[in-house]
MARGU-127035 format. One line per field, with one value per residue (C-alpha): residue in one letter; x negated, y, z negated; residue number from 0. Coordinates in steps of 0.2 Angstrom, whole numbers. Layout:
N
resn [A, ...] .
px [X, ...] .
py [Y, ...] .
pz [Z, ...] .
resi [NUM, ...] .
% end
This chain:
576
resn [X, X, X, X, X, X, X, X, X, X, X, X, X, X, X, X, X, X, X, X, X, X, X, X, X, X, X, X, X, X, X, X, X, X, X, X, X, X, X, X, X, X, X, X, X, X, X, X, X, X, X, X, X, X, X, X, X, X, X, X, X, X, X, X, X, X, X, X, X, X, X, X, X, X, X, X, X, X, X, X, X, X, X, X, X, X, X, X, X, X, X, X, X, X, X, X, X, X, X, X, X, X, X, X, X, X, X, X, X, X, X, X, X, X, X, X, X, X, X, X, X, X, X, X, X, X, X, X, X, X, X, X, X, X, X, X, X, X, X, X, X, X, X, X, X, X, X, X, X, X, X, X, X, X, X, X, X, X, X, X, X, X, X, X, X, X, X, X, X, X, X, X, X, X, X, X, X, X, X, X, X, X, X, X, X, X, X, X, X, X, X, X, X, X, X, X, X, X, X, X, X, X, X, X, X, X, X, X, X, X, X, X, X, X, X, X, X, X, X, X, X, X, X, X, X, X, X, X, X, X, X, X, X, X, X, X, X, X, X, X, X, X, X, X, X, X, X, X, X, X, X, X, X, X, X, X, X, X, X, X, X, X, X, X, X, X, X, X, X, X, X, X, X, X, X, X, X, X, X, X, X, X, X, X, X, X, X, X, X, X, X, X, X, X, X, X, X, X, X, X, X, X, X, X, X, X, X, X, X, X, X, X, X, X, X, X, X, X, X, X, X, X, X, X, X, X, X, X, X, X, X, X, X, X, X, X, X, X, X, X, X, X, X, X, X, X, X, X, X, X, X, X, X, X, X, X, X, X, X, X, X, X, X, X, X, X, X, X, X, X, X, X, X, X, X, X, X, X, X, X, X, X, X, X, X, X, X, X, X, X, X, X, X, X, X, X, X, X, X, X, X, X, X, X, X, X, X, X, X, X, X, X, X, X, X, X, X, X, X, X, X, X, X, X, X, X, X, X, X, X, X, X, X, X, X, X, X, X, X, X, X, X, X, X, X, X, X, X, X, X, X, X, X, X, X, X, X, X, X, X, X, X, X, X, X, X, X, X, X, X, X, X, X, X, X, X, X, X, X, X, X, X, X, X, X, X, X, X, X, X, X, X, X, X, X, X, X, X, X, X, X, X, X, X, X, X, X, X, X, X, X, X, X, X, X, X, X, X, X, X, X, X, X, X, X, X, X, X, X, X, X, X, X, X, X, X, X, X, X, X, X, X, X, X, X, X, X, X, X, X, X, X, X, X, X, X, X, X, X, X, X, X, X, X, X, X, X, X, X, X, X, X, X, X, X, X] .
px [-1, -7, -1, -1, -8, -9, -27, -36, -40, -58, -65, -70, -88, -81, -74, -89, -100, -88, -86, -104, -107, -94, -94, -102, -92, -77, -69, -53, -42, -48, -43, -25, -25, -33, -21, -6, -11, -15, 2, 10, 14, 13, 20, 18, 27, 22, 14, -3, -8, -25, -27, -20, -32, -43, -28, -25, -44, -43, -29, -40, -51, -34, -22, -7, 6, 9, 24, 22, 38, 38, 47, 43, 61, 63, 49, 57, 73, 64, 54, 72, 80, 65, 66, 85, 83, 68, 70, 52, 43, 40, 25, 27, 11, 13, 3, 2, 15, 26, 24, 28, 43, 50, 53, 63, 80, 76, 68, 85, 95, 83, 87, 106, 105, 93, 79, 62, 52, 33, 29, 10, 6, -11, -14, -25, -43, -45, -53, -37, -25, -18, -6, -19, -17, -33, -27, -28, -19, -2, -4, 9, 8, 15, 20, 25, 38, 47, 49, 51, 71, 72, 61, 61, 42, 28, 9, -5, -21, -37, -51, -55, -54, -37, -30, -27, -18, -8, 0, 2, 13, 22, 26, 32, 42, 49, 54, 61, 80, 87, 76, 71, 59, 42, 30, 10, -1, -20, -30, -39, -56, -53, -47, -61, -76, -85, -82, -95, -79, -76, -63, -46, -40, -22, -15, -2, 14, 26, 44, 52, 68, 83, 93, 111, 111, 120, 132, 140, 140, 150, 164, 164, 167, 181, 190, 188, 195, 210, 214, 229, 227, 208, 200, 181, 174, 157, 145, 129, 120, 126, 119, 102, 102, 106, 120, 133, 134, 136, 150, 159, 158, 164, 178, 184, 184, 194, 206, 200, 202, 186, 185, 168, 162, 154, 137, 142, 149, 144, 144, 160, 168, 178, 191, 191, 209, 204, 196, 203, 191, 183, 199, 194, 202, 220, 232, 238, 223, 219, 237, 232, 216, 224, 237, 223, 221, 203, 192, 174, 163, 146, 133, 143, 143, 162, 157, 166, 170, 171, 185, 197, 187, 190, 210, 206, 213, 211, 224, 215, 199, 183, 167, 154, 137, 124, 104, 106, 107, 111, 127, 133, 150, 146, 164, 174, 174, 168, 159, 143, 131, 113, 108, 103, 118, 112, 107, 122, 133, 123, 126, 145, 148, 142, 153, 170, 183, 194, 209, 227, 239, 257, 268, 268, 284, 289, 292, 295, 278, 268, 255, 253, 236, 228, 221, 229, 214, 223, 238, 230, 220, 237, 245, 231, 229, 247, 244, 229, 241, 253, 241, 232, 250, 253, 237, 239, 257, 252, 235, 248, 260, 247, 244, 226, 225, 210, 199, 203, 199, 184, 176, 184, 173, 157, 161, 164, 147, 136, 129, 133, 115, 112, 111, 119, 114, 126, 124, 137, 149, 168, 166, 155, 169, 180, 167, 167, 183, 186, 169, 171, 154, 138, 133, 121, 123, 118, 134, 123, 115, 126, 113, 113, 101, 99, 106, 92, 76, 83, 87, 70, 63, 74, 69, 51, 55, 61, 57, 68, 85, 94, 98, 113, 110, 127, 127, 138, 131, 127, 118, 109, 100, 92, 82, 82, 62, 62, 67, 47, 44, 56, 48, 31, 33, 45, 58, 75, 87, 102, 108, 127, 130, 148, 148, 163, 154, 151, 153, 169, 173, 169, 180, 196, 191, 191, 207, 216, 210, 209, 220, 204, 187, 169, 151, 157, 156, 140, 131, 122, 110, 114, 109, 108, 96, 86, 85, 78, 65, 57, 57, 73, 87, 103, 120, 137, 152, 171, 182, 188, 170, 162, 162, 153, 140, 137, 132, 122, 111, 110, 104, 91, 74, 67, 76, 93, 105, 123, 133, 152, 161, 175, 185, 190, 200, 202, 215, 224, 217, 227, 218, 224] .
py [0, 16, 35, 50, 65, 83, 88, 95, 114, 115, 131, 146, 153, 167, 155, 145, 159, 166, 148, 148, 165, 164, 180, 178, 180, 171, 158, 146, 161, 166, 150, 152, 171, 168, 153, 164, 178, 164, 156, 175, 180, 198, 201, 192, 192, 187, 191, 188, 176, 171, 154, 163, 177, 169, 170, 189, 193, 187, 199, 214, 208, 204, 214, 206, 218, 213, 216, 213, 211, 212, 194, 180, 176, 192, 189, 172, 182, 195, 181, 173, 188, 192, 173, 176, 192, 189, 169, 169, 159, 172, 168, 169, 168, 163, 157, 142, 135, 148, 160, 145, 139, 157, 156, 140, 148, 158, 141, 133, 148, 148, 128, 130, 145, 136, 151, 148, 152, 146, 146, 143, 140, 139, 123, 122, 116, 99, 92, 94, 87, 69, 69, 72, 84, 95, 110, 121, 138, 137, 117, 106, 88, 87, 106, 99, 86, 102, 108, 91, 90, 108, 111, 103, 97, 97, 98, 95, 102, 95, 103, 118, 108, 103, 121, 126, 110, 109, 126, 122, 107, 118, 131, 119, 111, 127, 133, 116, 115, 115, 130, 129, 133, 121, 120, 120, 119, 123, 120, 137, 130, 127, 144, 152, 141, 149, 142, 140, 133, 144, 158, 149, 156, 148, 133, 121, 123, 122, 118, 101, 104, 93, 90, 80, 62, 63, 48, 59, 74, 65, 59, 75, 84, 72, 75, 94, 94, 83, 92, 103, 112, 113, 125, 129, 131, 140, 140, 147, 135, 144, 161, 154, 146, 161, 153, 165, 168, 150, 148, 163, 153, 137, 145, 154, 138, 129, 142, 137, 148, 150, 154, 158, 152, 164, 159, 160, 178, 186, 170, 176, 193, 198, 206, 194, 186, 170, 176, 167, 178, 171, 169, 151, 153, 156, 141, 149, 145, 129, 124, 129, 121, 105, 104, 104, 90, 91, 101, 107, 111, 118, 121, 119, 105, 110, 112, 120, 137, 131, 120, 130, 122, 104, 106, 106, 88, 88, 76, 77, 72, 82, 84, 90, 96, 99, 100, 95, 75, 75, 85, 74, 68, 71, 77, 71, 56, 64, 61, 67, 75, 78, 92, 112, 121, 131, 116, 106, 120, 122, 103, 104, 120, 110, 96, 101, 105, 121, 117, 116, 131, 130, 127, 142, 153, 146, 127, 124, 131, 126, 112, 104, 95, 112, 120, 137, 143, 161, 152, 141, 158, 166, 154, 151, 171, 171, 157, 168, 183, 172, 166, 183, 191, 179, 181, 201, 199, 188, 200, 216, 208, 207, 226, 227, 243, 250, 234, 235, 253, 252, 238, 249, 262, 253, 247, 265, 272, 257, 260, 247, 240, 239, 223, 221, 209, 204, 198, 186, 200, 202, 215, 202, 189, 201, 204, 186, 185, 202, 209, 213, 206, 198, 200, 190, 183, 171, 160, 144, 141, 156, 163, 181, 194, 191, 208, 221, 211, 202, 219, 224, 210, 215, 231, 226, 219, 234, 250, 260, 257, 258, 242, 240, 230, 227, 220, 221, 228, 211, 205, 223, 218, 203, 214, 231, 229, 230, 249, 250, 240, 250, 266, 260, 254, 267, 255, 260, 252, 259, 250, 251, 245, 242, 243, 236, 233, 214, 198, 203, 187, 177, 189, 184, 165, 165, 176, 165, 149, 152, 169, 178, 179, 178, 182, 192, 210, 218, 233, 241, 257, 273, 267, 284, 289, 272, 274, 291, 286, 275, 292, 284, 297, 291, 297, 290, 291, 287, 277, 293, 299, 282, 283, 301, 298, 281, 288, 301, 289, 277, 291, 299, 291, 279, 270, 276, 270, 273, 268, 266, 263, 252, 237, 227, 212, 196, 192, 177, 159, 147, 131, 129] .
pz [0, 5, -2, 6, -5, -2, 0, -15, -13, -12, -23, -14, -13, -24, -35, -38, -41, -55, -62, -64, -71, -84, -97, -114, -130, -126, -137, -135, -137, -122, -112, -120, -112, -96, -93, -97, -85, -72, -74, -70, -89, -90, -107, -124, -140, -158, -174, -179, -195, -201, -190, -175, -174, -160, -148, -154, -152, -134, -131, -133, -117, -107, -98, -105, -113, -131, -141, -160, -170, -189, -191, -182, -181, -172, -160, -155, -152, -142, -131, -129, -121, -110, -103, -100, -91, -80, -77, -84, -97, -112, -122, -141, -151, -169, -184, -195, -207, -213, -198, -186, -197, -198, -179, -180, -179, -165, -155, -160, -151, -136, -135, -135, -123, -111, -113, -107, -122, -123, -140, -144, -163, -172, -184, -199, -193, -184, -199, -209, -196, -199, -213, -227, -241, -238, -247, -231, -232, -222, -222, -217, -216, -197, -191, -174, -182, -188, -170, -160, -162, -157, -141, -125, -126, -138, -132, -145, -142, -151, -140, -129, -113, -116, -118, -100, -95, -111, -109, -89, -93, -107, -93, -81, -94, -99, -83, -76, -76, -89, -96, -113, -127, -128, -142, -140, -156, -157, -172, -180, -175, -158, -156, -163, -156, -142, -126, -110, -100, -83, -82, -80, -63, -58, -65, -55, -65, -52, -61, -54, -44, -49, -34, -36, -30, -14, -17, -32, -20, -7, -21, -30, -12, -7, -25, -22, -3, -8, -24, -26, -41, -43, -56, -61, -78, -76, -89, -94, -80, -65, -73, -76, -59, -50, -42, -44, -25, -21, -35, -26, -9, -15, -26, -11, 1, -12, -17, -35, -49, -60, -79, -85, -102, -115, -110, -92, -92, -74, -66, -58, -52, -66, -57, -42, -38, -42, -59, -76, -83, -101, -112, -117, -136, -127, -127, -111, -102, -111, -104, -87, -86, -92, -78, -65, -55, -53, -65, -59, -73, -68, -80, -96, -109, -115, -132, -146, -140, -121, -125, -138, -152, -143, -140, -122, -115, -96, -88, -71, -64, -72, -61, -72, -65, -79, -79, -97, -96, -114, -110, -97, -102, -120, -123, -108, -96, -81, -63, -70, -59, -68, -56, -55, -53, -37, -28, -32, -27, -11, -8, -12, -1, 13, 11, 5, 16, 15, 6, 14, 8, 7, 23, 35, 35, 52, 48, 67, 71, 56, 59, 42, 48, 48, 33, 28, 15, 15, 10, -4, -10, -12, -22, -33, -36, -42, -54, -60, -62, -71, -82, -87, -90, -104, -111, -111, -118, -133, -137, -136, -148, -161, -165, -161, -151, -163, -157, -139, -139, -146, -135, -120, -126, -128, -111, -102, -112, -105, -88, -76, -74, -92, -101, -118, -132, -146, -164, -172, -176, -174, -159, -151, -153, -144, -130, -128, -122, -116, -109, -92, -86, -90, -110, -121, -137, -151, -147, -145, -161, -170, -181, -187, -182, -164, -155, -159, -158, -142, -134, -138, -129, -114, -115, -115, -97, -89, -97, -84, -91, -108, -116, -130, -145, -154, -175, -189, -205, -211, -196, -195, -211, -203, -191, -200, -200, -180, -180, -183, -168, -158, -164, -162, -143, -139, -132, -123, -135, -143, -157, -163, -179, -185, -204, -211, -228, -227, -216, -207, -198, -213, -225, -212, -211, -230, -233, -220, -229, -247, -249, -256, -253, -261, -256, -242, -248, -246, -253, -238, -236, -226, -210, -202, -215, -214, -194, -196, -210, -196, -184, -174, -171, -177, -177, -187, -176, -177, -163, -156, -153, -150, -130, -131, -144, -137, -119, -125, -136, -120, -111, -123, -122, -134, -147, -156, -169, -167, -184, -182, -200, -195, -200, -185, -185, -173, -161, -169, -164, -155, -158, -178] .
resi [0, 1, 2, 3, 4, 5, 6, 7, 8, 9, 10, 11, 12, 13, 14, 15, 16, 17, 18, 19, 20, 21, 22, 23, 24, 25, 26, 27, 28, 29, 30, 31, 32, 33, 34, 35, 36, 37, 38, 39, 40, 41, 42, 43, 44, 45, 46, 47, 48, 49, 50, 51, 52, 53, 54, 55, 56, 57, 58, 59, 60, 61, 62, 63, 64, 65, 66, 67, 68, 69, 70, 71, 72, 73, 74, 75, 76, 77, 78, 79, 80, 81, 82, 83, 84, 85, 86, 87, 88, 89, 90, 91, 92, 93, 94, 95, 96, 97, 98, 99, 100, 101, 102, 103, 104, 105, 106, 107, 108, 109, 110, 111, 112, 113, 114, 115, 116, 117, 118, 119, 120, 121, 122, 123, 124, 125, 126, 127, 128, 129, 130, 131, 132, 133, 134, 135, 136, 137, 138, 139, 140, 141, 142, 143, 144, 145, 146, 147, 148, 149, 150, 151, 152, 153, 154, 155, 156, 157, 158, 159, 160, 161, 162, 163, 164, 165, 166, 167, 168, 169, 170, 171, 172, 173, 174, 175, 176, 177, 178, 179, 180, 181, 182, 183, 184, 185, 186, 187, 188, 189, 190, 191, 192, 193, 194, 195, 196, 197, 198, 199, 200, 201, 202, 203, 204, 205, 206, 207, 208, 209, 210, 211, 212, 213, 214, 215, 216, 217, 218, 219, 220, 221, 222, 223, 224, 225, 226, 227, 228, 229, 230, 231, 232, 233, 234, 235, 236, 237, 238, 239, 240, 241, 242, 243, 244, 245, 246, 247, 248, 249, 250, 251, 252, 253, 254, 255, 256, 257, 258, 259, 260, 261, 262, 263, 264, 265, 266, 267, 268, 269, 270, 271, 272, 273, 274, 275, 276, 277, 278, 279, 280, 281, 282, 283, 284, 285, 286, 287, 288, 289, 290, 291, 292, 293, 294, 295, 296, 297, 298, 299, 300, 301, 302, 303, 304, 305, 306, 307, 308, 309, 310, 311, 312, 313, 314, 315, 316, 317, 318, 319, 320, 321, 322, 323, 324, 325, 326, 327, 328, 329, 330, 331, 332, 333, 334, 335, 336, 337, 338, 339, 340, 341, 342, 343, 344, 345, 346, 347, 348, 349, 350, 351, 352, 353, 354, 355, 356, 357, 358, 359, 360, 361, 362, 363, 364, 365, 366, 367, 368, 369, 370, 371, 372, 373, 374, 375, 376, 377, 378, 379, 380, 381, 382, 383, 384, 385, 386, 387, 388, 389, 390, 391, 392, 393, 394, 395, 396, 397, 398, 399, 400, 401, 402, 403, 404, 405, 406, 407, 408, 409, 410, 411, 412, 413, 414, 415, 416, 417, 418, 419, 420, 421, 422, 423, 424, 425, 426, 427, 428, 429, 430, 431, 432, 433, 434, 435, 436, 437, 438, 439, 440, 441, 442, 443, 444, 445, 446, 447, 448, 449, 450, 451, 452, 453, 454, 455, 456, 457, 458, 459, 460, 461, 462, 463, 464, 465, 466, 467, 468, 469, 470, 471, 472, 473, 474, 475, 476, 477, 478, 479, 480, 481, 482, 483, 484, 485, 486, 487, 488, 489, 490, 491, 492, 493, 494, 495, 496, 497, 498, 499, 500, 501, 502, 503, 504, 505, 506, 507, 508, 509, 510, 511, 512, 513, 514, 515, 516, 517, 518, 519, 520, 521, 522, 523, 524, 525, 526, 527, 528, 529, 530, 531, 532, 533, 534, 535, 536, 537, 538, 539, 540, 541, 542, 543, 544, 545, 546, 547, 548, 549, 550, 551, 552, 553, 554, 555, 556, 557, 558, 559, 560, 561, 562, 563, 564, 565, 566, 567, 568, 569, 570, 571, 572, 573, 574, 575] .
% end
């Protein structure tokens, strides 16, 4: 048996000269930084620690931009957001033990949201590895074990020559669908030791493609082409794969209504006639989805928030396209297609037939064998209008005008091209359902403190446009230290803090379940004075002036804070 291989590229004369004349004074940290630069990284996030100083020393000798946050978990959130908005792997430099462990919640969120974060942590010196209790500072018996169940892959380095290959393998893993966080671990002495290895140039770390199996595409295309009431549930996998255009074309060809999950917002035009928007927690929408004879799920595992808290019971056939193998059929029996959303949607688009519409108005001249896509789309659009009218009527009957007005004011103040990052707070839960377009939140893992540091990461990726962060007063306290980061780097982030004096949604949950609350009311600072003490301009607003004050803050250069004292309520759930 013979195998054909691509020819191995030979080094150029210039590359050979450079390799033989590597600059002096380099260490293992330089190999880390050079590898990142060769892979295409331009920005790194992190926080220094004693064992990681070799990497941070090497940053001085590179042109990588460094954004240092004040808490490792916040650095992880910033890297997560950078990965989401750029589609690139975001390097996150961490130190051993407490520093590394503090980033765990952020890596859990990155895993849940499939954000490509490349975490590189130091370790105790190599002599202290192996599970013994040697008494090194920050020592853990098996540090990587704490991360293995969260990240996509773990890459352990034990010598300088392993650094470029380990980081390149991690980079490839992070960017192969499904995207996700990865973990690289390098001992302190390896990072500090002088190296005579040549300067790292361009490692090969091309992400692997994940195409669908053709026989599954054929079965799915046949089912969709012959469906009478198809619907599409579009998740975050569509957004990450940059497959919105393919989804739009397929939905229009099939005349299939589309609902986007909270992680998939922006996957389908909000005001399109086929758009069911994102009212996943409304029973009217759940009933509509259950009545479909074919449900195409793209880039979603149909988890708790995407299934009206697991009350969704599809009666028709489910076709699920998902890059994360563990999510295929994890909640519902389906024709599971393990594939990247963009490649799979492209294959379906080429294979499906346009859906037939209702009979023509002149029965004598109508040819039932001829597809009538316009008629099918018209009927589907009418069904969408009916469902959305029922949703609106239910919301309007609950006396929630103040909440709707606040959300509308925020939307009106934010420039169309500006991204927004939302903490776990009542206004964000409204935005999940009602925000007309893309948004980013911590709805994957559900931890507090995401909004502001994530917005800082997005601003580091593109400083030409303002970025909005939204938090409650409880979540804001998780990331208040990052006001110093925003000020130090002059990042254009406006932070809206909705101050209701506690954990508002937990207050509602406890009142509803137990009739009274405990542990949900909070003493909090004067957020305006606190922001100003960091040198960050701040203003206290009211619902009536929110749009104007928020727009003015977003238009000003650098960071700013807008504080809205308000007690907001959630719309009533329909899954109980």
